[in-house]
N, C-alpha and C positions, 0 to 999 in steps of 0.2 A: 305792195298793197297800200291803198290809200283810204282814208276815212273822210267822207264829205258830210257836212252838216247842212241840211236843207230846211228852210222855213217855208211853211205853207200857210197862207192866210186868205181869208175871204176878200174878194174884190171890194173896193170902197162902196160900190153901188149895191152890194148885197147886204141885206139886213143880217145882223149877228145877234140872235136871241140869247145865245150863251154869254156873249160879252155884255149884253144889257142886263142879264141876271147877275153877273159878277159886279157890275157897276152899282146896281141897287143894293146888293149885299154890302159892298164897301161903304155906301152912304149910310146904311143901317148901323154899321160899326163906327160911324163918326168920321169917315173920310169923305165929307161932302164936297171937297174940292176936286174930286176925281171926275173926269169927263171923257166920254168916248172910248170905253174899254172895248177892245177887239180881241177875240180869242183865236189862236191858231195852233199849229202843231209843229213840232221839231222832229225831223227824221234824220237819224245817223245811218249812213250807208257805208259799208266797207266793200271795196271793189278791187279786184286784181287788175292792174294796168301797168304799162311800161313806164309811165311818167304821170305827173300831176295833171298835165293838160289833157291827156287821154282819159284819165279818170273823170275830170270835170265834164268832158264831152259826153261820156257815158251817163253820168248822173243827170246832166241836162236832158238827155233823151228820156231817161226814166221819169224825170219830173213831168215832161210833156205827155208821156204815154200812160203813166199810172199814178204817180205820187200826188198830182194836183188835178182837180177837175177844171179844165180850161174855161168852162162856162161860168163857174162861180169863184174859182180860186186863182191865186197867183203863187209862184214859188220863187225863192231866191236861194242860191247856194252861198252860204256864208263863207265856207272855207273848204279847202281840200288839202289834207295834211297826210304825211306818212302815218300809217296805222301804228299803234303802239306795238313796239317789239318787232316791227317789220324792217327788214333791210331794204334800203332804197338804192337801186342801181343807177348809175349815172355817170 
């Protein structure tokens, strides 16, 4: 089993009202130097696969089909690692 960490963010061309709200709040707290806050999400997926490459391919498919809205979002797989406590064959 492998765990993949996926980052999903809005495309640069898409307005990010949540990011803008966070930026305004940070300015109100005295962090006036902050510019361009963008808010995204992190998704950890544990998947059964024979190896890390197969796990990455499956998670890429998941990202394209469900985890990210291709019209508004992009996704990046940060890492694919053996799941905690899982024995890795190889």
